[in-house]
C-alpha positions in Angstrom: -0.4 -0.4 -0.5 1.6 3.4 -0.9 2.3 5.9 1.6 0.5 4.0 4.0 1.9 6.7 6.8 0.0 9.8 5.1 -3.2 7.2 4.8 -3.4 6.7 8.9 -2.6 10.7 9.7 -4.5 11.7 7.4 -7.5 10.2 8.9 -6.8 10.4 12.7 -6.6 13.5 11.8 -10.0 13.5 10.2 -11.9 11.5 13.5 -10.0 14.6 15.6 -11.4 18.0 13.1 -14.5 16.0 12.6 -17.7 15.7 15.6 -20.4 14.0 13.9 -23.2 17.0 11.8 -23.7 19.9 14.5 -21.0 18.8 16.3 -22.7 16.4 18.8 -22.2 12.8 19.8 -22.2 10.5 17.1 -24.4 8.0 19.1 -27.3 11.2 18.7 -27.4 14.0 16.8 -27.5 12.5 13.2 -31.3 13.7 11.9 -33.1 10.4 11.0 -34.3 10.4 7.1 -38.1 11.1 8.6 -36.9 14.1 9.2 -35.6 15.5 6.1 -37.9 16.3 3.0 -35.1 13.9 0.5 -32.8 11.1 0.4 -29.6 12.2 0.6 -26.8 9.5 -0.3 -22.9 10.5 -0.9 -21.2 9.0 -3.8 -17.3 9.4 -3.4 -15.7 8.3 -6.1 -12.7 8.6 -8.5 -13.8 11.2 -11.2 -10.2 12.6 -11.8 -6.6 11.0 -11.6 -4.9 7.7 -12.0 -8.6 5.3 -12.4 -10.7 8.3 -13.3 -12.9 5.4 -15.7 -14.0 3.8 -12.8 -15.5 6.1 -10.9 -16.9 7.9 -13.6 -18.7 4.5 -15.0 -20.1 4.5 -11.5 -21.7 7.9 -11.9 -23.2 7.1 -14.4 -24.8 3.9 -13.3 -25.6 5.5 -9.9 -27.6 8.4 -12.0 -29.5 6.4 -14.4 -30.6 4.7 -10.7 -31.3 7.4 -9.0 -33.2 8.9 -12.1 -35.8 6.3 -12.5 -36.5 5.8 -8.9 -37.7 8.9 -8.8 -39.2 8.6 -11.1 -41.4 5.6 -9.4 -42.1 8.3 -6.2 -38.6 7.8 -4.7 -38.2 5.9 -1.5 -40.5 6.5 1.6 -42.0 8.9 -1.1 -38.9 11.2 -0.6 -36.8 12.0 -3.6 -33.4 10.9 -4.2 -30.5 13.6 -4.2 -27.0 12.5 -5.0 -24.2 14.0 -2.8 -20.9 13.7 -5.7 -17.7 14.4 -4.7 -14.4 13.6 -6.3 -11.8 11.3 -4.6 -9.2 12.7 -7.2 -8.0 8.7 -6.9 -6.0 9.7 -3.9 -6.9 7.6 -1.2 -5.9 10.4 1.7 -8.7 12.0 -0.5 -10.9 9.7 -0.3 -11.0 10.2 3.5 -11.0 13.4 3.6 -14.2 13.3 1.2 -16.4 11.1 3.1 -15.5 13.1 6.7 -17.6 15.9 4.3 -20.2 14.0 3.2 -20.7 12.4 6.7 -20.4 16.0 8.6 -21.8 18.4 6.2 -23.5 17.2 4.3 -26.3 14.6 7.0 -25.9 11.6 3.9 -27.7 8.3 4.9 -25.1 6.4 3.1 -22.4 6.2 1.1 -21.7 5.0 -2.3 -18.0 3.8 -2.6 -15.0 4.4 -4.0 -14.0 2.4 -6.4 -10.6 1.2 -5.5 -9.8 -1.0 -2.2 -7.1 1.7 -1.3 -9.4 4.4 -1.7 -12.4 2.5 0.3 -10.0 1.0 3.5 -9.3 5.0 3.7 -12.7 5.8 4.3 -14.1 3.3 6.9 -12.6 5.3 10.6 -14.7 8.3 9.0 -18.2 6.6 7.8 -17.4 4.1 10.9 -17.2 7.0 13.3 -20.3 8.9 11.9 -22.0 5.9 12.0 -23.5 5.8 8.0 -23.3 3.0 6.2 -20.7 3.1 3.3 -21.1 0.5 -0.2 -17.6 0.8 -2.2 -19.8 -0.9 -5.5 -16.1 -2.4 -6.6 -13.9 -2.9 -3.9 -12.3 -6.4 -3.9 -9.8 -6.4 -1.1 -11.0 -8.4 0.9 -9.9 -6.5 4.6 -12.6 -4.0 3.3 -15.8 -5.5 5.3 -12.9 -7.9 7.7 -10.1 -7.5 9.8 -8.1 -10.1 10.9 -8.6 -14.1 11.2 -10.1 -16.4 13.9 -10.7 -15.0 17.5 -9.3 -12.0 16.2 -11.9 -11.6 13.3 -14.1 -8.7 12.8 -16.7 -7.5 10.6 -16.6 -3.6 10.0 -20.4 -3.0 11.1 -20.6 -0.3 8.5 -19.2 -1.3 4.9 -20.5 -3.6 2.8 -20.1 -4.0 -1.3 -21.4 -4.8 -4.2 -18.8 -6.7 -6.0 -17.2 -9.8 -4.8 -14.4 -10.3 -3.1 -10.0 -11.1 -3.9 -10.1 -14.4 -1.9 -12.5 -15.2 -4.9 -11.9 -14.3 -7.5 -7.9 -15.6 -7.0 -10.4 -18.9 -6.5 -11.8 -19.0 -9.5 -9.1 -17.7 -12.1 -7.1 -20.8 -10.8 -9.3 -23.4 -11.0 -10.5 -21.8 -14.3 -6.9 -21.7 -15.3 -6.0 -25.5 -14.3 -10.1 -27.1 -15.2 -10.7 -25.2 -18.4 -6.9 -24.2 -20.2 -6.2 -27.4 -18.8 -2.7 -25.6 -17.7 -0.6 -26.9 -15.4 2.0 -23.8 -15.1 2.0 -20.5 -14.8 3.8 -16.9 -14.0 2.2 -14.4 -12.4 3.4 -10.6 -13.0 2.3 -8.3 -10.2 1.5 -5.3 -8.8 3.5 -5.2 -5.3 2.4 -1.7 -4.6 -1.6 -2.5 -4.7 -3.9 -4.2 -2.0 -5.9 -5.5 -4.8 -2.7 -7.2 -6.4 -1.6 -8.2 -3.4 -4.8 -10.1 -2.3 -5.8 -11.3 -5.7 -2.1 -12.4 -6.0 -2.4 -14.7 -2.2 -5.8 -16.1 -3.2 -4.3 -18.2 -6.3 -0.8 -18.9 -5.1 -3.2 -20.5 -2.0 -5.7 -22.3 -4.7 -3.5 -23.3 -7.6 -2.9 -26.9 -8.3 -0.2 -26.0 -10.7 3.1 -24.8 -10.6 4.4 -20.8 -10.8 7.6 -21.0 -12.7 8.4 -17.2 -12.4 6.7 -14.5 -9.9 7.4 -11.0 -11.5 6.0 -7.6 -9.7 5.8 -4.2 -11.2 4.9 -1.3 -9.3 2.1 1.2 -10.6 4.1 3.8 -12.5 5.7 1.4 -14.1 5.6 1.5 -18.2 8.2 -0.4 -19.6 8.1 -3.8 -19.0 10.1 -5.8 -21.8 12.6 -6.9 -19.1 9.7 -8.5 -17.0 8.8 -10.3 -20.3 12.1 -10.7 -21.7 12.6 -12.7 -18.2 10.4 -15.3 -18.6 9.6 -15.1 -22.8 11.9 -18.6 -22.9 10.9 -20.4 -20.1 8.4 -23.6 -20.0 4.4 -22.2 -19.1 1.3 -22.5 -20.2 -0.4 -19.3 -19.0 0.4 -15.8 -17.2 -1.7 -14.6 -14.0 -1.7 -10.8 -14.2 -3.5 -9.3 -11.2 -4.0 -5.6 -11.7 -5.6 -2.7 -12.9 -6.6 -1.8 -16.8 -3.1 0.7 -17.3 -0.9 -1.3 -16.2 -2.6 -4.1 -17.7 -3.2 -3.3 -21.2 0.3 -2.1 -21.6 1.9 -5.1 -20.5 0.0 -7.1 -22.9 0.4 -5.0 -26.2 4.3 -5.9 -24.7 4.1 -9.1 -24.4 2.7 -9.8 -27.2 4.6 -7.8 -30.1 7.2 -9.9 -28.4 5.9 -13.0 -29.2 4.7 -14.4 -26.5 1.5 -15.7 -27.2 0.0 -17.5 -24.2 -3.0 -17.1 -22.5 -3.2 -14.1 -20.0 -6.3 -14.4 -17.0 -6.3 -11.3 -14.7 -9.2 -9.8 -12.5 -12.0 -7.2 -13.0 -9.2 -4.9 -12.7 -9.2 -5.8 -16.2 -13.3 -4.2 -16.9 -12.6 -1.0 -18.9 -12.9 0.0 -22.6 -9.2 1.4 -21.8 -7.6 -2.3 -21.7 -8.0 -2.8 -25.1 -7.2 1.4 -25.7 -3.7 0.5 -24.2 -2.9 -2.8 -25.2 -4.2 -2.0 -29.3 -7.4 -4.7 -30.1 -4.8 -6.7 -32.8 -2.9 -7.8 -29.4 -5.8 -8.8 -27.2 -6.2 -11.9 -27.8 -6.3 -15.3 -25.5 -7.4 -13.1 -22.5 -9.7 -14.0 -20.0 -10.6 -12.3 -16.5 -13.1 -12.4 -14.1 -16.6 -10.3 -14.0 -19.2 -9.0 -11.8 -21.6 -8.2 -15.3 -21.9 -9.1 -19.3 -24.3 -8.5 -21.7 -23.4 -12.1 -22.9 -23.7 -14.3 -20.1 -27.5 -14.9 -19.2 -30.1 -11.8 -18.3 -32.9 -12.0 -16.7 -35.6 -9.8 -17.6 -34.0 -7.2 -15.0 -31.1 -7.1 -16.5 -32.4 -6.5 -20.1 -34.7 -4.0 -19.3 -31.3 -2.5 -17.3 -29.4 -2.9 -21.0 -32.2 -0.6 -23.0 -32.3 2.0 -20.3 -29.0 2.4 -19.8 -28.4 2.6 -23.5 -30.9 4.6 -24.4 -29.5 6.8 -22.1 -25.9 6.6 -22.7 -26.1 5.4 -26.4 -22.9 2.6 -25.2 -23.2 -0.6 -23.6 -23.6 -1.2 -19.5 -20.1 -2.1 -18.4 -19.5 -3.9 -15.0 -18.6 -0.5 -12.8 -22.3 0.4 -14.3 -24.3 -2.5 -13.3 -22.9 -2.9 -10.1 -23.0 1.0 -8.8 -26.7 0.6 -10.3 -26.8 -2.3 -8.0 -25.7 -0.3 -5.0 -28.2 2.7 -5.2 -31.1 0.1 -5.3 -29.5 -2.2 -2.1 -29.6 0.7 -0.4 -33.7 1.4 -1.0 -34.2 -1.9 -0.7 -32.5 -1.7 2.7 -34.0 2.2 3.4 -37.5 0.5 2.7 -37.2 -1.9 4.9 -36.0 0.4 7.6 -39.4 2.8 7.2 -38.7 6.7 7.5 -36.8 7.3 10.1 -34.3 5.3 9.3 -30.6 6.9 10.7 -27.0 5.0 10.0 -27.1 2.0 12.7 -31.2 0.9 11.3 -29.7 0.6 7.7 -26.8 -0.8 8.4 -28.4 -3.7 10.1 -31.0 -4.1 7.2 -27.8 -4.5 4.4 -26.3 -6.7 6.7 -29.8 -8.6 6.2 -30.4 -8.1 2.8 -31.7 -11.9 1.3 -32.9 -12.9 -2.0 -32.1 -8.8 -3.5 -32.2 -9.1 -7.7 -29.6 -6.9 -9.4 -28.6 -6.9 -12.4 -25.3 -7.9 -11.6 -27.1 -10.9 -9.7 -29.6 -11.9 -7.0 -27.3 -11.7 -3.9 -27.5 -12.1 0.4 -24.9 -10.6 1.6 -23.0 -13.1 4.1 -21.8 -12.4 8.0 -18.5 -10.4 6.5 -20.7 -8.1 4.7 -19.9 -9.9 1.3 -22.6 -10.7 -1.0 -22.8 -14.0 -2.4 -23.8 -14.1 -6.2 -22.3 -16.0 -9.0 -19.5 -14.1 -11.2 -18.9 -13.9 -15.2 -15.8 -15.1 -16.5 -14.6 -13.0 -20.4 -13.2 -13.8 -22.9 -11.3 -11.4 -25.4 -10.7 -11.8 -29.0 -8.8 -9.0 -30.9 -10.6 -6.8 -28.4 -14.0 -8.5 -28.3 -15.8 -10.0 -25.9 -16.7 -14.0 -27.4 -17.2 -15.4 -24.8 -18.6 -15.0 -20.2 -19.3 -18.3 -18.5 -21.2 -17.9 -15.1 -19.5 -19.8 -13.1 -20.9 -20.3 -9.2 -18.9 -19.5 -5.9 
């Protein structure tokens, strides 16, 4: 994790400096939804900076859901208002945004951030304010649970719409063994990212074959030829590449240009069209990654309606990030309607933790004891930059 000390200091400062709304105690001063004319939901998103593609897609999904909900009468008869703020793809800024949303804007819940490190940075402020956070796409296992065994602690106010890294790593390891019939793998992982480190650990714990080589890079790296030259002469069946689209796109491009043709497996960080732009469509062959949503996966009426509405509003097909954020809004709606008009953060968190058989566009899900949704996922295959397969996989 980059700049860990700075993030922790920023979070501690914000906790000390920012009390609950109106300066009272966190236990009793939070205004309930029954006292307001609108339902305010915060959006703490990466709208600029290094991973802004994720945050802007999630904002699109949020806006579509809110438009639909308000057209249908709102939540508990009240219109939904989104208070969106840019965390600039920075963890310290994500913590500051969380403090601002909870202390100044009287939001009942927060959607985002999109990435794992930024979401972790929001936990202290959101927890102190007792405002539930749903990250649509923060997959690090440590977001919702810290510690293990007797020291295990579930973060009371933190939830997610996506599946977690440990599940992605397991699915990809098994996909390599069972579907690709592979026996030997190379790992190229981002050592500066909690996301990539969690994915690597889960894969290594699960893969039954031989890990021929394990190479690493940092998020700021641009040239990967030294790593690729090192592995080119080795005997392996596929590359496991846990990382985000910027570095993954560059690695795919450089690998294919060097004549490395083995399959490349990645996680949901590949889920952005910019991966194709960076790598070049002609290089994006034999690529497989885990995703939360695909137009080409078997669809329900709800999914079809979402796809049609999204295309009508934005004139493009929806992505996983669009769909996850869309579901996040509807999850909050379902929980608020169960909690009633006087719901505060504590009541909302309780309802979110007991969410069962919620039908979303990313699958029918129930929240488990660790605040992770239990649902199916999709493994997408790419050839010439186009999606050619979408296999639904049960956990």
